[in-house]
PDB file of N, CA, C and O in Angstrom:
ATOM      1  N   MET A   1     -17.915  15.543   7.258  1.00  0.00           N
ATOM      2  CA  MET A   1     -16.425  15.730   7.050  1.00  0.00           C
ATOM      3  C   MET A   1     -15.854  16.448   5.497  1.00  0.00           C
ATOM      4  O   MET A   1     -16.128  15.982   4.391  1.00  0.00           O
ATOM      5  N   ALA A   2     -15.135  17.494   5.714  1.00  0.00           N
ATOM      6  CA  ALA A   2     -14.827  18.386   4.296  1.00  0.00           C
ATOM      7  C   ALA A   2     -13.742  17.465   3.716  1.00  0.00           C
ATOM      8  O   ALA A   2     -13.026  16.619   4.253  1.00  0.00           O
ATOM      9  N   ALA A   3     -13.841  17.872   2.528  1.00  0.00           N
ATOM     10  CA  ALA A   3     -12.616  17.120   1.698  1.00  0.00           C
ATOM     11  C   ALA A   3     -11.515  17.850   2.126  1.00  0.00           C
ATOM     12  O   ALA A   3     -11.651  18.955   2.652  1.00  0.00           O
ATOM     13  N   PRO A   4     -10.095  17.161   1.889  1.00  0.00           N
ATOM     14  CA  PRO A   4      -8.822  17.694   2.201  1.00  0.00           C
ATOM     15  C   PRO A   4      -8.695  18.872   1.168  1.00  0.00           C
ATOM     16  O   PRO A   4      -9.376  18.864   0.143  1.00  0.00           O
ATOM     17  N   THR A   5      -7.823  19.871   1.452  1.00  0.00           N
ATOM     18  CA  THR A   5      -7.462  20.824   0.607  1.00  0.00           C
ATOM     19  C   THR A   5      -6.251  20.060  -0.104  1.00  0.00           C
ATOM     20  O   THR A   5      -5.722  18.993   0.204  1.00  0.00           O
ATOM     21  N   MET A   6      -5.965  20.991  -1.213  1.00  0.00           N
ATOM     22  CA  MET A   6      -4.866  20.529  -2.101  1.00  0.00           C
ATOM     23  C   MET A   6      -3.512  20.331  -1.329  1.00  0.00           C
ATOM     24  O   MET A   6      -2.713  19.415  -1.523  1.00  0.00           O
ATOM     25  N   GLU A   7      -3.427  21.084  -0.659  1.00  0.00           N
ATOM     26  CA  GLU A   7      -1.739  20.784   0.170  1.00  0.00           C
ATOM     27  C   GLU A   7      -2.134  19.656   1.338  1.00  0.00           C
ATOM     28  O   GLU A   7      -1.215  18.954   1.759  1.00  0.00           O
ATOM     29  N   GLU A   8      -3.394  19.478   1.837  1.00  0.00           N
ATOM     30  CA  GLU A   8      -3.545  18.137   2.691  1.00  0.00           C
ATOM     31  C   GLU A   8      -3.618  16.899   1.575  1.00  0.00           C
ATOM     32  O   GLU A   8      -3.220  15.776   1.886  1.00  0.00           O
ATOM     33  N   ARG A   9      -4.051  17.129   0.514  1.00  0.00           N
ATOM     34  CA  ARG A   9      -3.773  15.637  -0.365  1.00  0.00           C
ATOM     35  C   ARG A   9      -2.368  15.391  -0.701  1.00  0.00           C
ATOM     36  O   ARG A   9      -1.841  14.299  -0.492  1.00  0.00           O
ATOM     37  N   LYS A  10      -1.668  16.524  -1.289  1.00  0.00           N
ATOM     38  CA  LYS A  10      -0.344  16.498  -1.199  1.00  0.00           C
ATOM     39  C   LYS A  10       0.593  15.925  -0.164  1.00  0.00           C
ATOM     40  O   LYS A  10       1.483  15.085  -0.292  1.00  0.00           O
ATOM     41  N   ALA A  11       0.255  16.457   0.683  1.00  0.00           N
ATOM     42  CA  ALA A  11       0.968  16.138   1.967  1.00  0.00           C
ATOM     43  C   ALA A  11       1.044  14.348   2.461  1.00  0.00           C
ATOM     44  O   ALA A  11       1.967  13.625   2.836  1.00  0.00           O
ATOM     45  N   CYS A  12      -0.555  14.116   2.207  1.00  0.00           N
ATOM     46  CA  CYS A  12      -0.986  12.745   2.230  1.00  0.00           C
ATOM     47  C   CYS A  12      -0.273  11.714   1.471  1.00  0.00           C
ATOM     48  O   CYS A  12       0.224  10.652   1.845  1.00  0.00           O
ATOM     49  N   TRP A  13      -0.336  12.266   0.328  1.00  0.00           N
ATOM     50  CA  TRP A  13       0.212  11.554  -1.093  1.00  0.00           C
ATOM     51  C   TRP A  13       1.639  11.235  -0.655  1.00  0.00           C
ATOM     52  O   TRP A  13       1.973  10.057  -0.530  1.00  0.00           O
ATOM     53  N   ALA A  14       2.514  12.248  -0.409  1.00  0.00           N
ATOM     54  CA  ALA A  14       3.884  12.255  -0.358  1.00  0.00           C
ATOM     55  C   ALA A  14       4.220  11.499   1.110  1.00  0.00           C
ATOM     56  O   ALA A  14       5.431  11.307   1.214  1.00  0.00           O
ATOM     57  N   ALA A  15       3.543  11.083   2.125  1.00  0.00           N
ATOM     58  CA  ALA A  15       3.481  10.595   3.306  1.00  0.00           C
ATOM     59  C   ALA A  15       3.405   9.067   2.531  1.00  0.00           C
ATOM     60  O   ALA A  15       4.368   8.304   2.607  1.00  0.00           O
ATOM     61  N   ARG A  16       2.222   8.714   1.811  1.00  0.00           N
ATOM     62  CA  ARG A  16       2.184   7.543   1.332  1.00  0.00           C
ATOM     63  C   ARG A  16       3.035   7.059   0.524  1.00  0.00           C
ATOM     64  O   ARG A  16       3.208   5.840   0.529  1.00  0.00           O
ATOM     65  N   ASP A  17       3.876   8.009  -0.488  1.00  0.00           N
ATOM     66  CA  ASP A  17       4.967   7.420  -1.144  1.00  0.00           C
ATOM     67  C   ASP A  17       6.154   7.171  -0.417  1.00  0.00           C
ATOM     68  O   ASP A  17       6.842   6.185  -0.681  1.00  0.00           O
ATOM     69  N   GLU A  18       6.476   8.012   0.521  1.00  0.00           N
ATOM     70  CA  GLU A  18       7.415   7.845   1.498  1.00  0.00           C
ATOM     71  C   GLU A  18       7.663   6.536   2.296  1.00  0.00           C
ATOM     72  O   GLU A  18       8.774   6.036   2.469  1.00  0.00           O
ATOM     73  N   PHE A  19       6.302   5.970   2.830  1.00  0.00           N
ATOM     74  CA  PHE A  19       5.990   4.861   3.522  1.00  0.00           C
ATOM     75  C   PHE A  19       6.145   3.844   2.690  1.00  0.00           C
ATOM     76  O   PHE A  19       6.752   2.883   3.162  1.00  0.00           O
ATOM     77  N   TRP A  20       5.692   3.744   1.329  1.00  0.00           N
ATOM     78  CA  TRP A  20       5.784   2.861   0.318  1.00  0.00           C
ATOM     79  C   TRP A  20       7.085   2.504   0.046  1.00  0.00           C
ATOM     80  O   TRP A  20       7.412   1.325   0.184  1.00  0.00           O
ATOM     81  N   ARG A  21       8.153   3.614  -0.443  1.00  0.00           N
ATOM     82  CA  ARG A  21       9.464   3.401  -0.603  1.00  0.00           C
ATOM     83  C   ARG A  21      10.193   2.666   0.469  1.00  0.00           C
ATOM     84  O   ARG A  21      11.043   1.802   0.252  1.00  0.00           O
ATOM     85  N   CYS A  22       9.782   3.088   1.688  1.00  0.00           N
ATOM     86  CA  CYS A  22      10.267   2.234   2.985  1.00  0.00           C
ATOM     87  C   CYS A  22      10.121   0.678   3.090  1.00  0.00           C
ATOM     88  O   CYS A  22      10.903  -0.159   3.542  1.00  0.00           O
ATOM     89  N   LEU A  23       8.936   0.556   2.559  1.00  0.00           N
ATOM     90  CA  LEU A  23       8.214  -0.860   2.752  1.00  0.00           C
ATOM     91  C   LEU A  23       9.310  -1.493   1.181  1.00  0.00           C
ATOM     92  O   LEU A  23       9.828  -2.610   1.187  1.00  0.00           O
ATOM     93  N   ASP A  24       9.383  -0.979   0.564  1.00  0.00           N
ATOM     94  CA  ASP A  24      10.124  -1.579  -0.772  1.00  0.00           C
ATOM     95  C   ASP A  24      11.567  -1.601  -0.299  1.00  0.00           C
ATOM     96  O   ASP A  24      12.152  -2.668  -0.487  1.00  0.00           O
ATOM     97  N   THR A  25      12.175  -0.727   0.217  1.00  0.00           N
ATOM     98  CA  THR A  25      13.400  -0.926   0.661  1.00  0.00           C
ATOM     99  C   THR A  25      13.758  -2.054   1.728  1.00  0.00           C
ATOM    100  O   THR A  25      14.609  -2.934   1.598  1.00  0.00           O
ATOM    101  N   HIS A  26      12.959  -1.839   2.755  1.00  0.00           N
ATOM    102  CA  HIS A  26      13.164  -2.742   3.860  1.00  0.00           C
ATOM    103  C   HIS A  26      12.107  -3.950   3.844  1.00  0.00           C
ATOM    104  O   HIS A  26      11.369  -4.025   4.826  1.00  0.00           O
ATOM    105  N   THR A  27      11.948  -4.989   2.732  1.00  0.00           N
ATOM    106  CA  THR A  27      10.804  -5.742   2.501  1.00  0.00           C
ATOM    107  C   THR A  27      10.922  -6.786   3.943  1.00  0.00           C
ATOM    108  O   THR A  27       9.887  -7.160   4.494  1.00  0.00           O
ATOM    109  N   GLU A  28      12.089  -7.136   4.388  1.00  0.00           N
ATOM    110  CA  GLU A  28      12.298  -7.835   5.345  1.00  0.00           C
ATOM    111  C   GLU A  28      12.251  -7.102   6.877  1.00  0.00           C
ATOM    112  O   GLU A  28      11.967  -7.774   7.869  1.00  0.00           O
ATOM    113  N   ASP A  29      12.425  -6.285   6.926  1.00  0.00           N
ATOM    114  CA  ASP A  29      12.125  -5.361   8.103  1.00  0.00           C
ATOM    115  C   ASP A  29      11.266  -4.285   8.201  1.00  0.00           C
ATOM    116  O   ASP A  29      11.734  -3.207   8.568  1.00  0.00           O
ATOM    117  N   ALA A  30       9.778  -4.408   7.867  1.00  0.00           N
ATOM    118  CA  ALA A  30       8.940  -3.785   8.094  1.00  0.00           C
ATOM    119  C   ALA A  30       9.078  -2.515   9.086  1.00  0.00           C
ATOM    120  O   ALA A  30       9.183  -1.317   8.822  1.00  0.00           O
ATOM    121  N   PRO A  31       9.045  -3.114  10.162  1.00  0.00           N
ATOM    122  CA  PRO A  31       8.909  -2.377  11.641  1.00  0.00           C
ATOM    123  C   PRO A  31      10.014  -1.060  11.599  1.00  0.00           C
ATOM    124  O   PRO A  31       9.863  -0.125  12.385  1.00  0.00           O
ATOM    125  N   ARG A  32      11.215  -1.081  10.539  1.00  0.00           N
ATOM    126  CA  ARG A  32      12.096   0.140  10.699  1.00  0.00           C
ATOM    127  C   ARG A  32      10.843   1.242   9.647  1.00  0.00           C
ATOM    128  O   ARG A  32      11.204   2.401   9.442  1.00  0.00           O
ATOM    129  N   CYS A  33       9.566   0.814   9.110  1.00  0.00           N
ATOM    130  CA  CYS A  33       8.761   1.889   8.551  1.00  0.00           C
ATOM    131  C   CYS A  33       8.041   2.356   9.735  1.00  0.00           C
ATOM    132  O   CYS A  33       7.496   3.414   9.417  1.00  0.00           O
ATOM    133  N   GLU A  34       7.792   2.070  10.916  1.00  0.00           N
ATOM    134  CA  GLU A  34       6.546   2.220  11.733  1.00  0.00           C
ATOM    135  C   GLU A  34       6.360   3.657  11.989  1.00  0.00           C
ATOM    136  O   GLU A  34       5.203   4.078  11.991  1.00  0.00           O
ATOM    137  N   LYS A  35       7.438   4.559  12.230  1.00  0.00           N
ATOM    138  CA  LYS A  35       7.390   6.214  12.199  1.00  0.00           C
ATOM    139  C   LYS A  35       6.724   6.707  10.950  1.00  0.00           C
ATOM    140  O   LYS A  35       5.841   7.564  10.989  1.00  0.00           O
ATOM    141  N   LEU A  36       7.216   6.081   9.684  1.00  0.00           N
ATOM    142  CA  LEU A  36       6.539   6.680   8.276  1.00  0.00           C
ATOM    143  C   LEU A  36       5.094   6.132   8.277  1.00  0.00           C
ATOM    144  O   LEU A  36       4.195   6.866   7.866  1.00  0.00           O
ATOM    145  N   ARG A  37       4.863   5.083   8.645  1.00  0.00           N
ATOM    146  CA  ARG A  37       3.633   4.778   9.057  1.00  0.00           C
ATOM    147  C   ARG A  37       2.378   5.687   9.747  1.00  0.00           C
ATOM    148  O   ARG A  37       1.267   6.020   9.334  1.00  0.00           O
ATOM    149  N   ARG A  38       3.097   5.913  10.970  1.00  0.00           N
ATOM    150  CA  ARG A  38       2.279   6.914  11.653  1.00  0.00           C
ATOM    151  C   ARG A  38       2.150   8.044  10.973  1.00  0.00           C
ATOM    152  O   ARG A  38       1.090   8.667  11.038  1.00  0.00           O
ATOM    153  N   SER A  39       2.997   8.402  10.363  1.00  0.00           N
ATOM    154  CA  SER A  39       3.147   9.949   9.622  1.00  0.00           C
ATOM    155  C   SER A  39       1.883   9.769   8.502  1.00  0.00           C
ATOM    156  O   SER A  39       0.921  10.537   8.500  1.00  0.00           O
ATOM    157  N   PHE A  40       2.026   8.669   7.577  1.00  0.00           N
ATOM    158  CA  PHE A  40       1.152   8.606   6.553  1.00  0.00           C
ATOM    159  C   PHE A  40      -0.421   8.573   7.428  1.00  0.00           C
ATOM    160  O   PHE A  40      -1.319   9.334   7.068  1.00  0.00           O
ATOM    161  N   GLU A  41      -0.571   7.824   8.332  1.00  0.00           N
ATOM    162  CA  GLU A  41      -1.874   7.917   9.057  1.00  0.00           C
ATOM    163  C   GLU A  41      -2.231   9.041   9.668  1.00  0.00           C
ATOM    164  O   GLU A  41      -3.438   9.285   9.661  1.00  0.00           O
ATOM    165  N   SER A  42      -1.495   9.822  10.216  1.00  0.00           N
ATOM    166  CA  SER A  42      -1.677  11.068  10.632  1.00  0.00           C
ATOM    167  C   SER A  42      -2.105  12.097   9.656  1.00  0.00           C
ATOM    168  O   SER A  42      -2.906  12.986   9.943  1.00  0.00           O
ATOM    169  N   LEU A  43      -1.527  11.946   8.448  1.00  0.00           N
ATOM    170  CA  LEU A  43      -1.700  13.125   7.494  1.00  0.00           C
ATOM    171  C   LEU A  43      -2.787  12.803   6.564  1.00  0.00           C
ATOM    172  O   LEU A  43      -3.388  13.733   6.026  1.00  0.00           O
ATOM    173  N   CYS A  44      -3.140  11.450   6.292  1.00  0.00           N
ATOM    174  CA  CYS A  44      -4.486  10.958   5.452  1.00  0.00           C
ATOM    175  C   CYS A  44      -5.754  10.688   6.193  1.00  0.00           C
ATOM    176  O   CYS A  44      -5.652  10.399   7.385  1.00  0.00           O
ATOM    177  N   PRO A  45      -6.798  10.737   5.706  1.00  0.00           N
ATOM    178  CA  PRO A  45      -8.082  10.522   6.085  1.00  0.00           C
ATOM    179  C   PRO A  45      -7.953   9.113   6.447  1.00  0.00           C
ATOM    180  O   PRO A  45      -6.990   8.544   5.934  1.00  0.00           O
ATOM    181  N   GLN A  46      -8.725   8.400   7.238  1.00  0.00           N
ATOM    182  CA  GLN A  46      -8.866   7.113   7.485  1.00  0.00           C
ATOM    183  C   GLN A  46      -9.153   6.397   6.373  1.00  0.00           C
ATOM    184  O   GLN A  46      -8.314   5.581   5.991  1.00  0.00           O
ATOM    185  N   GLN A  47     -10.349   6.559   5.667  1.00  0.00           N
ATOM    186  CA  GLN A  47     -10.664   5.827   4.325  1.00  0.00           C
ATOM    187  C   GLN A  47      -9.610   6.019   3.522  1.00  0.00           C
ATOM    188  O   GLN A  47      -9.422   4.964   2.916  1.00  0.00           O
ATOM    189  N   TRP A  48      -8.942   6.712   3.256  1.00  0.00           N
ATOM    190  CA  TRP A  48      -7.605   6.894   2.259  1.00  0.00           C
ATOM    191  C   TRP A  48      -6.781   5.884   2.625  1.00  0.00           C
ATOM    192  O   TRP A  48      -6.367   5.088   1.782  1.00  0.00           O
ATOM    193  N   VAL A  49      -6.399   5.787   4.118  1.00  0.00           N
ATOM    194  CA  VAL A  49      -5.449   4.879   4.532  1.00  0.00           C
ATOM    195  C   VAL A  49      -5.666   3.542   4.218  1.00  0.00           C
ATOM    196  O   VAL A  49      -4.755   2.743   3.998  1.00  0.00           O
ATOM    197  N   LYS A  50      -6.972   3.256   4.190  1.00  0.00           N
ATOM    198  CA  LYS A  50      -7.726   1.813   4.086  1.00  0.00           C
ATOM    199  C   LYS A  50      -7.482   1.964   2.513  1.00  0.00           C
ATOM    200  O   LYS A  50      -6.430   1.412   2.191  1.00  0.00           O
ATOM    201  N   TYR A  51      -8.039   2.453   1.629  1.00  0.00           N
ATOM    202  CA  TYR A  51      -7.912   2.423   0.421  1.00  0.00           C
ATOM    203  C   TYR A  51      -6.483   2.428  -0.350  1.00  0.00           C
ATOM    204  O   TYR A  51      -6.486   1.778  -1.395  1.00  0.00           O
ATOM    205  N   PHE A  52      -5.294   3.043  -0.006  1.00  0.00           N
ATOM    206  CA  PHE A  52      -4.231   2.817  -0.122  1.00  0.00           C
ATOM    207  C   PHE A  52      -3.441   1.587   0.144  1.00  0.00           C
ATOM    208  O   PHE A  52      -2.659   1.125  -0.687  1.00  0.00           O
ATOM    209  N   ASP A  53      -3.689   0.977   1.505  1.00  0.00           N
ATOM    210  CA  ASP A  53      -3.469  -0.387   1.896  1.00  0.00           C
ATOM    211  C   ASP A  53      -3.799  -1.389   0.734  1.00  0.00           C
ATOM    212  O   ASP A  53      -3.006  -2.030   0.044  1.00  0.00           O
ATOM    213  N   LYS A  54      -5.100  -1.363   0.694  1.00  0.00           N
ATOM    214  CA  LYS A  54      -5.555  -2.250  -0.306  1.00  0.00           C
ATOM    215  C   LYS A  54      -5.047  -2.147  -1.586  1.00  0.00           C
ATOM    216  O   LYS A  54      -5.008  -3.217  -2.192  1.00  0.00           O
ATOM    217  N   ARG A  55      -4.609  -1.079  -2.231  1.00  0.00           N
ATOM    218  CA  ARG A  55      -4.399  -0.737  -3.067  1.00  0.00           C
ATOM    219  C   ARG A  55      -2.973  -1.214  -3.470  1.00  0.00           C
ATOM    220  O   ARG A  55      -2.694  -1.648  -4.587  1.00  0.00           O
ATOM    221  N   ARG A  56      -2.170  -1.092  -2.509  1.00  0.00           N
ATOM    222  CA  ARG A  56      -1.046  -1.728  -2.461  1.00  0.00           C
ATOM    223  C   ARG A  56      -0.632  -3.019  -2.449  1.00  0.00           C
ATOM    224  O   ARG A  56       0.358  -3.559  -2.942  1.00  0.00           O
ATOM    225  N   ASP A  57      -1.709  -3.507  -1.694  1.00  0.00           N
ATOM    226  CA  ASP A  57      -1.600  -5.041  -1.744  1.00  0.00           C
ATOM    227  C   ASP A  57      -1.752  -5.754  -3.116  1.00  0.00           C
ATOM    228  O   ASP A  57      -1.196  -6.784  -3.497  1.00  0.00           O
ATOM    229  N   PHE A  58      -2.692  -4.908  -3.805  1.00  0.00           N
ATOM    230  CA  PHE A  58      -3.456  -5.519  -5.243  1.00  0.00           C
ATOM    231  C   PHE A  58      -2.268  -4.965  -5.994  1.00  0.00           C
ATOM    232  O   PHE A  58      -1.904  -5.898  -6.710  1.00  0.00           O
ATOM    233  N   LEU A  59      -1.358  -3.777  -6.232  1.00  0.00           N
ATOM    234  CA  LEU A  59      -0.239  -3.793  -6.907  1.00  0.00           C
ATOM    235  C   LEU A  59       1.028  -4.677  -6.888  1.00  0.00           C
ATOM    236  O   LEU A  59       1.714  -5.004  -7.857  1.00  0.00           O
ATOM    237  N   LYS A  60       1.187  -4.977  -5.669  1.00  0.00           N
ATOM    238  CA  LYS A  60       2.025  -6.113  -5.228  1.00  0.00           C
ATOM    239  C   LYS A  60       1.640  -7.449  -6.006  1.00  0.00           C
ATOM    240  O   LYS A  60       2.496  -8.066  -6.640  1.00  0.00           O
ATOM    241  N   TYR A  61       0.459  -7.822  -5.938  1.00  0.00           N
ATOM    242  CA  TYR A  61      -0.261  -9.338  -6.231  1.00  0.00           C
ATOM    243  C   TYR A  61      -0.054  -9.185  -7.681  1.00  0.00           C
ATOM    244  O   TYR A  61       0.571 -10.017  -8.339  1.00  0.00           O
ATOM    245  N   LYS A  62      -0.654  -7.969  -8.248  1.00  0.00           N
ATOM    246  CA  LYS A  62      -0.154  -7.868  -9.914  1.00  0.00           C
ATOM    247  C   LYS A  62       1.030  -8.197 -10.288  1.00  0.00           C
ATOM    248  O   LYS A  62       1.298  -9.032 -11.152  1.00  0.00           O
ATOM    249  N   GLU A  63       1.968  -7.406  -9.508  1.00  0.00           N
ATOM    250  CA  GLU A  63       3.429  -7.339  -9.918  1.00  0.00           C
ATOM    251  C   GLU A  63       4.204  -8.746  -9.781  1.00  0.00           C
ATOM    252  O   GLU A  63       5.170  -9.031 -10.489  1.00  0.00           O
ATOM    253  N   LYS A  64       3.763  -9.444  -8.966  1.00  0.00           N
ATOM    254  CA  LYS A  64       3.985 -10.776  -8.847  1.00  0.00           C
ATOM    255  C   LYS A  64       3.411 -11.727  -9.849  1.00  0.00           C
ATOM    256  O   LYS A  64       4.116 -12.576 -10.395  1.00  0.00           O
ATOM    257  N   LEU A  65       2.026 -11.578 -10.114  1.00  0.00           N
ATOM    258  CA  LEU A  65       1.635 -12.270 -11.250  1.00  0.00           C
ATOM    259  C   LEU A  65       2.195 -12.243 -12.770  1.00  0.00           C
ATOM    260  O   LEU A  65       2.307 -13.134 -13.613  1.00  0.00           O
ATOM    261  N   GLU A  66       2.485 -10.938 -12.778  1.00  0.00           N
ATOM    262  CA  GLU A  66       3.211 -10.433 -13.855  1.00  0.00           C
ATOM    263  C   GLU A  66       4.462 -10.870 -14.153  1.00  0.00           C
ATOM    264  O   GLU A  66       4.849 -10.833 -15.321  1.00  0.00           O
ATOM    265  N   SER A  67       5.254 -11.338 -13.150  1.00  0.00           N
ATOM    266  CA  SER A  67       6.598 -11.622 -12.903  1.00  0.00           C
ATOM    267  C   SER A  67       6.613 -13.303 -12.746  1.00  0.00           C
ATOM    268  O   SER A  67       7.398 -14.024 -13.362  1.00  0.00           O
ATOM    269  N   GLU A  68       5.868 -13.652 -12.058  1.00  0.00           N
ATOM    270  CA  GLU A  68       6.114 -15.202 -12.130  1.00  0.00           C
ATOM    271  C   GLU A  68       5.059 -15.953 -12.788  1.00  0.00           C
ATOM    272  O   GLU A  68       4.983 -17.158 -12.548  1.00  0.00           O
ATOM    273  N   GLY A  69       4.205 -15.386 -13.615  1.00  0.00           N
ATOM    274  CA  GLY A  69       2.692 -15.998 -14.060  1.00  0.00           C
ATOM    275  C   GLY A  69       1.969 -16.556 -13.177  1.00  0.00           C
ATOM    276  O   GLY A  69       2.355 -16.795 -12.033  1.00  0.00           O
ATOM    277  N   PHE A  70       0.561 -16.882 -13.742  1.00  0.00           N
ATOM    278  CA  PHE A  70      -0.402 -17.516 -12.879  1.00  0.00           C
ATOM    279  C   PHE A  70      -0.041 -18.919 -13.268  1.00  0.00           C
ATOM    280  O   PHE A  70       0.225 -19.337 -14.395  1.00  0.00           O
ATOM    281  N   HIS A  71      -0.085 -19.646 -11.997  1.00  0.00           N
ATOM    282  CA  HIS A  71      -0.137 -21.508 -11.805  1.00  0.00           C
ATOM    283  C   HIS A  71      -1.010 -21.807 -10.986  1.00  0.00           C
ATOM    284  O   HIS A  71      -0.896 -21.840  -9.761  1.00  0.00           O
ATOM    285  N   PRO A  72      -2.224 -22.116 -11.836  1.00  0.00           N
ATOM    286  CA  PRO A  72      -3.487 -22.699 -10.836  1.00  0.00           C
ATOM    287  C   PRO A  72      -3.176 -23.905 -10.215  1.00  0.00           C
ATOM    288  O   PRO A  72      -2.295 -24.582 -10.744  1.00  0.00           O
ATOM    289  N   THR A  73      -3.827 -24.405  -8.991  1.00  0.00           N
ATOM    290  CA  THR A  73      -3.261 -25.171  -8.235  1.00  0.00           C
ATOM    291  C   THR A  73      -4.004 -26.751  -8.986  1.00  0.00           C
ATOM    292  O   THR A  73      -4.817 -26.724  -9.910  1.00  0.00           O
ATOM    293  N   GLU A  74      -3.606 -27.726  -8.479  1.00  0.00           N
ATOM    294  CA  GLU A  74      -4.279 -28.905  -8.771  1.00  0.00           C
ATOM    295  C   GLU A  74      -5.803 -28.908  -8.744  1.00  0.00           C
ATOM    296  O   GLU A  74      -6.555 -29.216  -9.670  1.00  0.00           O
ATOM    297  N   THR A  75      -6.029 -28.624  -7.869  1.00  0.00           N
ATOM    298  CA  THR A  75      -7.500 -28.923  -7.687  1.00  0.00           C
ATOM    299  C   THR A  75      -8.225 -27.468  -8.068  1.00  0.00           C
ATOM    300  O   THR A  75      -9.294 -27.290  -7.484  1.00  0.00           O
ATOM    301  N   ALA A  76      -7.872 -26.601  -8.798  1.00  0.00           N
ATOM    302  CA  ALA A  76      -8.825 -25.486  -9.339  1.00  0.00           C
ATOM    303  C   ALA A  76      -9.650 -25.868 -10.486  1.00  0.00           C
ATOM    304  O   ALA A  76      -9.073 -26.334 -11.469  1.00  0.00           O
ATOM    305  N   GLY A  77     -10.602 -25.768 -10.492  1.00  0.00           N
ATOM    306  CA  GLY A  77     -11.868 -25.988 -11.342  1.00  0.00           C
ATOM    307  C   GLY A  77     -12.404 -27.481 -11.347  1.00  0.00           C
ATOM    308  O   GLY A  77     -13.106 -27.883 -12.275  1.00  0.00           O
ATOM    309  N   LYS A  78     -12.010 -28.375 -10.159  1.00  0.00           N
ATOM    310  CA  LYS A  78     -12.817 -29.633 -10.018  1.00  0.00           C
ATOM    311  C   LYS A  78     -13.555 -29.544  -8.962  1.00  0.00           C
ATOM    312  O   LYS A  78     -13.290 -28.895  -7.950  1.00  0.00           O
ATOM    313  N   SER A  79     -14.721 -30.345  -9.215  1.00  0.00           N
ATOM    314  CA  SER A  79     -15.401 -30.089  -8.163  1.00  0.00           C
ATOM    315  C   SER A  79     -16.029 -31.763  -7.474  1.00  0.00           C
ATOM    316  O   SER A  79     -16.716 -31.791  -6.454  1.00  0.00           O
TER     317      SER A  79
END
């Protein structure tokens, strides 16, 4: 598989950003973003889609930790 050209990379990133903006705007209604998801998947290599999905999950988790703080459970660290 050849590496994507600069134009293909830019199109992929733009599709990703548009999809992510939709998810941020419609947090409770993610199916509204399905068309953008399909566009994102069609413009980006499959491995990139997997990476970007994991990256978004991590960034949202990090954002939550930074805003709410870390609260260990009662059983954490006990054996």
